[in-house]
C-alpha positions in Angstrom: 13.0 -12.9 9.6 13.8 -9.5 7.9 11.2 -7.3 6.2 14.0 -5.9 4.4 13.0 -4.7 1.0 15.2 -4.6 -2.1 14.2 -3.2 -5.8 11.6 -4.5 -7.2 10.3 -4.6 -11.1 8.6 -0.6 -11.0 4.6 -1.0 -11.9 4.0 -0.2 -15.8 2.4 3.3 -16.3 -1.6 3.2 -16.6 -2.6 4.2 -20.3 -3.4 8.1 -20.8 -6.8 7.6 -22.2 -7.3 11.6 -21.8 -5.3 14.6 -20.7 -7.5 14.5 -17.8 -7.8 11.1 -16.7 -4.2 10.5 -16.7 -3.8 13.5 -14.3 -5.3 11.3 -11.7 -3.4 8.2 -11.9 0.4 8.1 -12.1 0.7 4.4 -12.9 -1.3 1.2 -12.2 0.2 -2.1 -11.3 -0.4 -5.7 -10.7 1.0 -7.9 -7.6 1.7 -11.0 -9.6 3.9 -9.2 -12.0 6.3 -7.6 -9.8 9.4 -10.0 -9.0 9.4 -11.5 -6.1 12.6 -11.2 -4.2 13.7 -12.6 -0.8 14.3 -11.5 2.8 18.1 -11.1 3.5 17.8 -14.0 5.8 15.5 -15.7 2.6 12.7 -16.8 5.3 10.0 -15.6 3.2 9.3 -12.9 0.0 8.6 -9.6 -0.4 7.3 -7.2 -3.4 7.4 -3.6 -3.3 4.4 -1.4 -4.9 5.7 1.7 -4.8 8.2 3.7 -3.3 8.3 7.8 -2.7 10.4 9.3 -4.1 11.3 6.8 -7.3 14.2 4.3 -6.6 14.9 5.7 -3.2 16.3 3.4 -0.7 16.0 2.8 3.0 17.8 5.8 3.8 15.8 8.4 1.5 12.4 7.0 0.9 9.4 9.3 2.1 7.3 6.2 2.4 7.1 2.5 0.9 4.0 0.5 0.4 5.2 -4.0 0.1 3.2 -7.2 0.4 5.1 -9.6 2.4 4.8 -13.1 2.5 5.3 -14.3 6.2 6.1 -17.5 6.3 7.9 -18.5 9.7 8.3 -17.9 13.1 10.9 -15.0 13.5 11.9 -11.1 14.1 11.0 -8.2 12.2 13.8 -5.5 11.1 14.1 -2.4 13.0 13.5 0.7 11.0 14.9 3.9 13.3 12.6 7.1 12.5 10.2 4.7 10.7 6.2 4.4 11.5 4.7 1.6 10.0 1.6 -0.2 9.5 0.6 -4.0 8.9 -2.7 -5.2 7.0 -3.0 -8.8 7.2 -4.0 -9.7 3.4 -4.6 -13.4 3.8 -3.3 -16.7 6.2 -3.2 -17.4 9.5 -2.0 -14.3 11.1 0.5 -14.3 13.5 0.8 -12.8 17.4 3.5 -10.3 17.5 6.2 -10.1 20.7 8.4 -7.6 22.0 10.8 -9.1 25.3 8.6 -12.0 25.3 5.6 -10.6 25.8 2.4 -10.4 23.4 1.9 -6.9 21.8 -0.4 -7.4 19.4 -2.1 -10.7 17.6 -2.4 -10.0 14.0 -5.7 -12.3 13.4 -8.3 -10.6 11.6 -7.6 -9.6 7.5 -8.0 -6.2 6.7 -7.5 -4.6 10.5 -4.5 -2.3 10.1 -2.1 -2.5 12.9 0.3 0.5 13.4 3.4 0.5 15.5 7.0 2.1 15.4 10.1 0.5 13.4 12.4 1.0 16.3 10.3 -1.7 18.2 11.9 -4.9 18.7 9.2 -7.5 16.8 9.1 -11.2 16.5 6.3 -13.0 15.3 4.8 -16.3 16.2 2.6 -17.8 12.9 -0.8 -19.2 13.8 -0.7 -21.9 11.6 -0.7 -21.1 7.6 1.7 -18.7 6.0 0.6 -15.4 5.4 0.2 -12.3 3.4 0.8 -8.5 4.7 0.0 -4.9 3.3 3.1 -2.6 4.6 3.0 0.7 4.7 6.5 2.5 6.0 6.5 6.6 6.4 9.5 8.4 8.0 7.6 10.1 10.5 10.2 13.0 10.5 8.9 13.7 7.0 5.2 12.7 7.0 2.5 10.6 8.5 0.9 8.1 7.2 -2.6 5.6 7.6 -4.0 2.9 5.4 -8.2 3.2 5.4 -10.3 0.1 4.5 -13.4 1.0 2.5 -15.7 -0.9 1.1 -18.7 -0.6 -0.8 -20.4 1.6 1.5 -18.1 4.3 2.2 -15.9 4.2 -1.2 -16.8 7.1 -3.3 -15.1 10.1 -2.6 -11.2 9.7 -2.1 -9.8 11.6 0.7 -7.8 14.4 -1.0 -4.5 13.3 0.7 -5.3 9.2 -1.0 -1.7 8.0 -3.1 -2.2 4.6 -3.7 -5.1 2.0 -3.6 -4.8 -1.4 -3.4 -7.4 -4.1 -3.9 -7.2 -6.4 -1.5 -10.7 -8.4 -2.2 -13.2 -8.4 -5.1 -13.2 -5.6 -7.9 -13.5 -1.8 -7.9 -13.1 1.3 -10.7 -11.9 4.7 -10.2 -14.4 7.1 -12.3 -13.7 10.2 -13.0 -15.8 13.6 -13.6 -15.8 12.8 -17.5 -17.1 9.2 -16.7 -13.6 7.2 -17.8 -13.2 4.8 -15.8 -10.5 2.5 -15.1 -11.2 -1.1 -13.7 -8.9 -2.5 -10.5 -9.6 -6.3 -9.8 -7.9 -7.9 -6.7 -4.4 -8.0 -6.4 -4.2 -4.6 -8.4 -3.3 -1.3 -7.3 -3.4 2.3 -8.2 -0.6 5.1 -7.6 -2.6 8.7 -7.4 -1.4 12.2 -8.0 -1.6 14.8 -5.3 -5.2 15.5 -5.2 -4.6 18.7 -3.6 -3.4 19.7 -7.1 -6.2 18.0 -9.2 -9.8 16.3 -8.4 -9.3 12.6 -7.6 -11.6 10.4 -9.1 -14.1 8.7 -7.5 -14.0 4.8 -5.8 -16.5 2.5 -7.0 -16.4 -0.9 -5.3 -18.5 -3.9 -6.3 -20.4 -5.8 -3.1 -18.0 -7.6 -0.7 -15.0 -5.6 -2.0 -12.1 -4.3 0.1 -9.8 -2.1 -0.7 -6.9 -0.4 1.2 -6.3 3.6 0.9 -2.9 4.6 1.2 -2.6 8.6 2.7 0.3 10.4 3.0 0.2 13.8 4.7 3.3 15.5 4.2 4.7 17.8 7.7 4.9 21.2 6.2 8.2 21.6 8.5 9.4 18.7 7.9 9.2 17.8 11.6 6.2 15.3 13.0 2.7 17.9 13.6 
């Protein structure tokens, strides 16, 4: 079961309501509008939310985010030089094994798990198929993290926030001028570099969960 991604339908740009509003959000997309593509062994499907630089292949990406279906037991692909983070969104979860020994139990939703892409991982489902959020980062050039934001900690975004995905409920991005971009469950926003312009505030409705992808480029192109 290889978690290999191929080119998926690109998200549509967000409407430029004002010059200031457009500078904070590159585009808004919806998981349900991205074409699902099969893994190489056709054991599941995946949808690519974002890849940087755009249109990059496996040899050239800095980071990429996808949502994948895991519908059967099997092996993950290995990715040399890549740090990975996986987050269970829906389903029964699965055990992660290396050489027959369980190294992690992905059983609770919205709890990120980080592991090196070189690690040989096979999974055994606990029952129902799963839907999983995935971040891959090329470690010699950057580091990445998936933060779980809820109502109580969702106001001011870290300056290195690159993408937001609404995993449950609904949220809203609000800039200094009061302009707002609503986001429903399954929608995501690609944000511009917050170090050059102030990022909008994130407002979560009660019970909502938003996954924030934070990317920190390594200044000298090596792992810090």
